[in-house]
N, C-alpha and C positions, 0 to 999 in steps of 0.2 A: 498446629494444623499441618506443618510441613514435615515434622519428624514422624517417620512411618516405620513400622515393624517390617523389615525386609525378610523375605523367605524365598526358597527356591521355587520359582514358578514353573508351570508346565513347559513354557517356552524355553527357559534356560536348561531345564532338565533334558528336553528333547535335543537341544544343541550339544549338550555335554555327552549325550549318548551316541551321537552321530560319529561315524568313523571318519574323522577329519584329521589330516596331518597337522598337528599343532604347530609345527615349525613353519608351515607355509600359509596357514590361515591368518588373515588380517586380524589384528588385535581390536577388540571392541572398545570404542571410545567411552570414557567415563562421562563425557558431556558433549553435546552438540550445542554450539552457540550460533543461533540463527539471527544475523544482523541485517535488518532492512533499512536502507537509507532513503528517505523520501526525496524524490526528484534527483537522485545522483545520476550524473551523465558521464559516459566514458571520455568524451572529448574534453570536457572541463577538467575531469580528474587527471588525465594525462598531461594536459597543458600546464597545470600547476605543480608538476613533479619537482621542479627546482626548489620549491619552497618547503618540501616535506622533510620530516625527520626520517629515521631509519626503521622505526617499528610499526608504522601504519601502512599507508598505501605502497610505499617503496618495498616493504617486505612482502606484501600481498602480490605485487606485480613480479617480484623476483622468485618467490618460493611457492606460490599457490598455483593451482590449475586455474588459469585466468581466461575466461571467455570475454572478449571485448565487445561482442554484439549480441547481448541477450535481448529478447523481445517478448512482449505479451501477445498471445495469439488471439487478441480481440481488440476491437476499436476503442480508442480513447479511454484508457483506464484512468481512474482517479485513485486517491489514497486507499479507499475502502475496497474497491473491486480488486485492486492490485494485491493488497494484503491478504484478502480472502483467497485469491488464486494461488498465491505463494504458499499458503498454509494447507490448502486442500489439494493442490495439484490439478485443479479443475477450473474451468472458465465460469463466468457468471451464469451462463445458460444452465449449468449443472449445480453449482454451489449456491445460487440464489442471491448473490450479493452483486447487483449490477452497478451500484453507485453509493455514495455517502447517504443519499436519501432517495426515496421513491414515493409515489402517491398510493395511499390506501384506497382501494376500490370501494370499501365499505363507507369510509368517512369522507373521502375526497380531500384528505389532509395529508401533508407531507409526513413521512415516517423516517426518522433517523435510523440508520442501519442496525445499531445496537441498543436502541431504546427498548425497554421492557418494563411495564408498570408493575409486574409481578415480583420484581427483585429490587430491594431497597439498596440505595447507595450507602457506602461506608466512607464517612468524612466528606460526603458530597450529597446533594439532593437529586443527582441524576440516577435514574433507575435503569439498570443495564443488565444485559445478558448476551450470550452468543447464540440464542435460539434462532436467530435469523439465518444462520448458516445451515444449509440443508444437507450437508454431507459431513463426514468426519474430517478432522484435520490430522496432520502427522502427529501432533501432540496428543490428540485423542487416541490414536492407534497405539502410541507408546504407553499411555496409561492403561489401555485395555490389555495389551500384551504382557504387561508386568503386574497385572492385578492391582493397579494403583500404587505400586511400590516406587515407580519412577517419580522424580520431582520435576514438575513442569512449572516454570515461572515466566511471566511476560512483563516487560517494563518499557513504557513509552511516554512521551509527553502528551500524546493525544489518546483519548479514550477509545475511539473506534479501532485504530490500528493495534493497540494493546490487546483488545479482546479478539479481534479477527485473526491475529497471528497465533493466539493460544487455542481458541476453540472452546469446547464444551466441558472438558474435564480437568482443566488446569488447577494447580494447587494455589496459585496466587497470580492476580493480574492487577497491575498498578499503573496509574497515570496521574498527571498533574491536574488538580482542580482548577478550572478556568477562572474562578473567583478568588480563591484564597492562596493558591500555589501549593497547597498541601498534597502529599501523595494520598491517593484515595483508591477505592475499589468498589466491589459489589458483593452483596450477599449470595449471588449466584455461585460464587466459588467458595463459599463457606465463611468461616470466621476471619476477620481481618487480623493479620499477624501483629502481635505486640512489638516485635522488633522494628517494623516499619514505622509504627507510631512513635516509638522511642527515638528512632533515628531522626524523624521529622522534628520532634520537640527540641532536640539538641541544637539544630540550626535551621529553623523554618525559612523556606524561601520567601514567604510573605513578608517576613521581617527584613530579610536581606535585599529584597528586590529594589527598594528605593536607593540603595547604594551601589547597585550593579550598573556599570557603564560599559557599553559595547563600543570599543574603539579598535582600529587596526592593530594587528600584531606586527609592529615594525621591528624586524630582526634581520640584520645582514642583507642578503640579496633581496629580501621581500620589499624593502623600501623603494627599490627601483624596478621591480618586476611588475609589468602591467600587461596582461593577456588581452584585455578587451579594447584597449586604446593605445594610441601612440603615446610616447613619453610626455609630449606637450599636453595632450588632453588629459592624461592620467594625473598630472601634477595638480590639476584643479579639481579632480574627482576622488583622489585617494584618501583624503582626510574626511572622516565622519565621526560622529559621536551620537549614540542613541541611549537615552534613558527611558525607563519604563514607569510611566506615571499615568494617572487618570483611569477611567473606567475600563479601557481596553488594554491595560498594562500587561495582563497575563496573555492575552491573545497575541500581542506584539512580541512578548518574550518568547512564546513558543515558536515563532517564525524567525527567530534570531539564532545566531551561532551559539549563543550562551546557553540555550536550552539543552544542548547535547551534554554540557558539563553536569547538569542536574541528573540526567539519565545515568551518566557514568558514575556519579557519586553513589546512587542507589545500587548500581550493579556491583560496585566494590563492597558496599555494605552487605549485599546479598551473599557474596562469596564468603564473607566472614561470619555472617549470622546464621547461615543454613548449612546443612550437610550436602548441598548439591555438588555433584561430581566427586564425592568422596569414596564411593564403593564401586563394585563391579556392575551394578545395574545402571544402564545408561540414563542420563537425565537430559533435559532440554531447557535451555535458557533463550528466550526470544527477546530481542532488543530492537527498538525502532529509534532511528536518529534522523536528522534533518539536514538537507543540502540545498534547499530552495532559497529564493530571494525573500527579503522581509515582506510581510503582508502588505498588499497594495502596490508592490513594486515589481520590476522585472530586472533582467540583467542590463537592460538599457538604462533604467533610472537608478540602479544601485549596483554598478559593476564592482566597485571596491568591496562592498558588503558580501557579494557572492564569492569573490576571491578569498576574502578573509574567512568566510564560512568553510571553504574547502581546506584551508590551512588549519583551522581549529579542529575540523572534523578529523583530519589526519592524526592530530594529537590525541583525540578522543579514542579513535580506533586502537592506536598503540597502547593507550592506557588500559582499555578493556582487555585486549589480547594478553597484555603483560600480567594483569591481575588474575585472569583465569589460569594462565600457565603457571604462575607462582603458586596458586592454590591447589591445582589438581596434578601438576607436573607437565612439563613440556612433552609433547607427543601423546598426551592422553585426552586431547580435546580436538574436535573437528569444528573449524570456523567456516561458516557460510556467510558471505557478504554480497548483497545485491541491492537493487533499487526497486522503487514502485513503478518505474518505467514511464513516467510522464513528466512534463514540465509545464504546468498550467500557466505560469507567469510569462512564458515565452510568447503566449498569444498576444499579450499587451504590447509586444515590441514591433508588431507588424504595422507598417506605415504605408498601406496600399494607396492612399490618396497621393502620397509623394511620388509614387511610381506611375501614377496616371491610370491605375487599374480600377475597374468598376467596383464600387462598394457602396453599401447602404445599410439600413437597419431592417431586419426581418422580425416582425412582431409575432410571437407565438400566440398571444391572446387573440390578435386579429385573425390569424390563420385558422384558429379553432372556431371562432365565431363565423367566419365566411364558409368554412367547411360544413358547419351545422346548417346554415342557410341553404347551401347547395343540396345537401342530403334531404332537407325538408321539402325542397322543390321537387325532388325525384320520388321520394317515398311517402310523402305526407308530412304535415307539420308535426314536429316533435323535437325533443332534446336528445338527439342521437349522440352528440359530443358532450361528455360530462365535465371534462377538465383538460388542461394541459399542464405538463410539468417538465421543465427543461425544454428539450426539443421533441418531446413526445406528446401525442394526443391520445386520450382515453375515450373509448366509446361505451355506451350503455348496452351491454350484452343482453340483459334481461328485457329491455324495451325492444331490441331488435328481434329477439325470440318471440315476444308477445305479438309483434306485428307480422309474425310468420315470414320474416325476411332471412335470407342466408347471410351470415356475417361476412363470408368471402365476397359476396356481391357488393355489400355496403363498403367494405374496405377497398375493393377494386374501383368503385366510383369515386371514393374519397381520394384515392391515389391519382386518378385521372385529373381531378380538379387541382390538387395541391401542386403537382409537378409543373403546372403552367404558371405558378406564381414567381415573380421576380426574385432572384436570389436562391432559388431551390436547385440544388445539384442532383438530388435523388430523393426518392421516397421509398421507404421499406415498410411493409405491412406484416402483421403477425402471421398471416397466411403463408407468405413466402418464407419467412424466417423459420417457421416450424418445419417446413419442407427442405430447407437448405442443408447442404452437407456441412458437417463440422470440420472437415479438412480445410486448412488454410489454402489460399490461392498460391500458385507457384511464385508470383511476384513478391511475396512477403507475407508474414503471418498476421500483419496488422491491417491488411487491405482485403477488399473483396467481400462478397456477401457472407462468406463463412465467418469472417472476422466480426461483421455486424451481428450475425446470429449468435456467436459466442459471447458477445457483450450484453445480450438481451436475456431477460428472465420472463418466462411465460406468465408467471403468477404475479410479477411485480412491475414489469416494464409496461409501457404504453402499447396500444394497438397499432399506432402509426408512428414511425420515426422519420423526422424531417432532417435531411442532410443539406445544409446550406453551402453556398460557394465559399471557398477559402477567403478570408479577409472580411466577410460580411459580419456585421455586428448583430448578434441575436439578442432580442429583448424578451426575457422570460416572463412568466405569469406573475412573479413576485416583484417585478420591476428591476431585477438584476440583469445586467448585460455582460456579454463577453464577445470577443472576436474569435471567430472560428479559425483554428490554426491550420486547417487542411490536413493532409495525410502524410506530411513530411515525417520521416523516421529519425528519431534521435536515439542512438544506441546507448545502452547502459551496461555496466559491467556485472560479471558474476564470478566470484572467487570461491574456491574450496581450498582451505589450508588445514593440513593435519597429517597424521601418520598414514603411511601407505598411499598418499596422494602424490601423483607425479607432477612435478613442476613443469608447466607448459603454457605458452600463450597461444590461444586458439581464436582465429578471426572469423570462422564460419558462424553464421547465426545459430542461436539455440533458444528454444522456448523456455521461458521461466517456469512454466508449469511442470517441468521435469525436476525442479528442485525438491519438491516434497517427496516424490518417490525415491530420489537419491538419498535424502536424509533418512528415509525409512530403511532403505537397503543398508546404509551404514550402521544402523542399529539392529539390523536383522529382524525387522518387524514388517507387517503388511503395509502396503501403501494406502493412503486415504481412500475411502469408499468411492469417491467420484473421479479418481485419477485413472487415466487410461494410458499415460505415458510410461516409457521405460526409464529406469534409473540411468544416470550418467555414469559410465565406467570411469572411476577416478584413478585407477592404478595403471591403466594401459599407456 
């Protein structure tokens, strides 16, 4: 599937014909390696610097163009919305991926972002595609520009991020099966490659998992280095041991530092088994890694695990960078390393009761029920509210039209009612979000109505968004609860490491949606169709 007949495309011919000074024109990379680390934070990454080797974070901070304060220009990203925005250069308002899941207006059932019954799973029963992405990705543009001569591969522990980083036209997208631990894929991208199956058979994770033990890497200064606690506190928290057993063993494994090793193993095999990065047509390798706390924990309950995750992640990055450069040659690869830009486990660390701040539980199901009762009293008895999902409420547009009501009027009255409920900080309706400017507020790209609008999808998000007070516990329709983290900003890093990239540390904020057009510019192709950002100048 991956071995392609390469030929001179119109794009390359055009570039060759242009009167460009060959001595001053930047050399075209053989491969761009786009690495996205789930929940990577700048403050943690820099705090653990004494524990790192020389080839990972230390090299990136010393040799790369390093932005310390990258931001997502929309409210409260999750793994899926972040990955889609990084690959498309557009916000959920444009690319159509507002979250890991949303509510189908037809069935009123949750829809996982990459589920697609039309495409069979390979070595998995999950049916998957990238059809939910409403724009092109930078990988798609590369495939189109090279008439599918470029090789595009994506590797991640999680299905959603693997697919969303790649897009529609990739040659191979691989993730770890939640049940068996096998590397798997989807028929959406064509035939599953034999070299992946053969690699898995040689040393299947499912067989090795019972013997994998996650313990701290005690080495030199690491044994006495504790960022989150005083030395006295750290002594009782630094030792841990995790084994992966039971029905949730794979889910627990995927949120451990050990999962990154599996991704690195397949990356190394990919460089050996495929011709990626071997000729003058640029290729793209997308990789997703993990830097969050173990599932069900936070930095408060698992500080030693988070510290160990960063130390092991540093080794993984060095391992990947070294393998790519050994294969294609140093100076022939551009590495892009960034984060999904959120830290959902941090919400669990809030202890508002201890601070004496007002906090309680806000029930979305109750809010939806009372809203429907209020609307029925105003407009006549009916089921105006169809469902709630997360902190969003969905209305029945057909019913409202049949009753010859204006949706804007119904939304305005619902907003008037909801904003008076205890714990509500603000209410946003579809009417005002459609009309809102897409330009972020001066105070920061993740705040203001523009950021809310950018996080919203007209076809998939709810008609009413409930914004609760920081620290309030939100009880959702499915019984799940979470503590609202508020609007505090946690900066995440962005690195560009490669030929003709000027080494520099930059502290000014930068939008992560500029990454996709920057990758496109480095490969001399068009930016993704939903992107409106300018490429970052890497050589100035």
